[in-house]
C-alpha positions, 0 to 999 in steps of 0.5 A: 087489935083483934081480928075481925068476926069475918077472919073466923070460920064462919060455921064454928060459933065457938071461934065466932064467940072468941073473935067477937068477945076479943075485940071488945078487950081489943078496944078496951085495952088502952083505957084506965079505970077512969076512962072506962067509968065516966059518963059524958051525956045520958045518951052515952054510957061508960066503957065499963058498962058496955063491956058488963052489959053485953055480958049479962045478956050472955049470963041472963039469956043463955047461962041462967035460962039454959044452962042447969046449974049455973050461978051468976058470978054476982047477983047484984049485976042483974040490976046494974047492968040491964039496959031497958029489959022490963021483963027482966025488972028494976035496973039503975037508971040510964044517966046515973051509969057513971057513978058506977066507979065500983065494980071496977075495970078489973072487976068487970074483966073477971066477970067477963072471963067467968061468963065466957068459961061457962058459956065455953064450956056449955056451948056443945050442950046447948039446944038450937033455940040457945045457940040462936041466942048466942048467935043474937048476943054476938051481933049485940055485942057488936053494936057495942063495939061501935058505941063503946068508940063513938062514947069514948070519942064523946067523952075524950072531946070534953077532956081539954087535953083532947086524948087519942084512943088511937095513933093518927094513921099516916096522911097519904095525899088523896084528890079531892073527889070530882063532881057529883054523878048521878046514879040511876035507881030502880023504878016500879016494884022492887023487894026489900028487907030480910028474907030470912035465907042470908044468915043473921038479921035482926028481927026489925030487918024484915019481913021481906016486902014490896016497895014502890020506888018512883023514878030517882037518882042517888049520888054515886059518893057520899058529900065530903067535908069540902062540900060541907064547908062550902055550905057553912060558907054560903051561910047554911048555918044561918038561913031558915029556908033550908031547915025543918022547923024543929031543925032550926029550933035545934040549930038556935038553941045549941048555937050550932054552926058546924058538925060536932067536933069541928072547930075553925081557928087560924089554921082553918077547920080542925075535928076530934077524932079518936086519933085526937085533934086533926086538920079537917080533910076536905076529901074525907065523907063528913060525919057527926051530923044530924038528921037536921044538917043533913036534911038542910044541906040536901035542901040547900043542894036541891035535892033529898034524902035517900028513902030506905027503900031506894037505898036498900034496892040500890046496895043489893048488889054491892058487898056488905064487907066491903069499905072502911070498917073496923079494922084499925083506927075508926076514921072516916076516909077519902075514896080513891079516885073514881070514874063516877060510874058506880056507886062507892062507899055504901058500906063503912066510912059513915051511917047514912041518913035516910028521910024514912022513920023507924017504922015497923015493915009491913007484917013485923012481929016482935019475938016472944019474951024480953028479947022481943023488946030489943028492936020493935019498941023503939019504932017511934020519932027515929030515923033510919040510918043504912050502910055502916061506918068506920066503926062498924066491925066488918062481918056486922053490916048488911044491906037491910041493916037498919040502924035508928037514931033521933033526928038531933043526934050526931054523935055517932059516925053519921053522915049523908049521900044525896038523892033525887027525883028524875 
């Protein structure tokens, strides 16, 4: 696999560009044209579309607007690969992206090469405002690298052959995690949000502001598969007392009785991943659960989900580049034995649901123009997740990072860490 962003020279924008773009190519390298074309559900996009859309972003917002004389690779691509930017005009309907049998994967790779050559050639002459858009585009592409993997996982799970994208890593024996320990969090006024001095951040991560925390504690690690099995065996999916009303309707309507991709057979629980169908590892963090499931488990465990402010305050002294992130087969891993005296696995392995709605921080203002549509207009009906996952490119996550999904979504690598009041 291509090297991660953090392996690049941090002050070299061209090197960053090459590294990020190369990782996308490496992730897509095992795919056939058919693998890259099919769309498994409206919430997912074909791999081919991901590769083209991130390229359209650079072509549109950097080359078209800031490089005199640039000619688009194919003017029709503006309609095909715009995602949701209303300011950029009409676009192909999202649920129909899987109908794009043409252009081919080979054509898309040629498109990427064309844009790469033009952008790298112009990079030294770009004004600072355009270089900032290049950085935004790189962060955008890193988001789509994770989406590419999770969308492929969903697609491959619907294939009766259950193909693996990556080979299964060797399964070294790992002891089951010990009991949860509770780490007391800060109390009173704390500051969260990006302050603009720590490098790149999306607009929705700021401005930095004060939040009030009541006495509370966080579990020292995420909930494991083994603990989730205990929830299942205790009738957790059958007891409405633990479920939000919308969640209970979702469970009943969808026949949900386990995390996504889990099956129960004669050999016990198995899960499907990018390494194929494998036994559920009871020591690994549980993943592919919805907010509804996370909230129900917390109720069953006589706890709750952390707030965004609690989680972010606790993570301020934890290195965001730590943990199991996208350096190999994307799969949550058990944490080596620890004594429970400190928070572990805050970054990597699984995105952790919070109980906080994805709404603007106080003082938030969306950027002007089309790029202002990037985050702000989605601040409705979704919940914040923190910490990154095993499919997050290393160097992309930050304590202030705000991932967000609707409460029924679970095809991402989503898990949970418990909190409780003191």
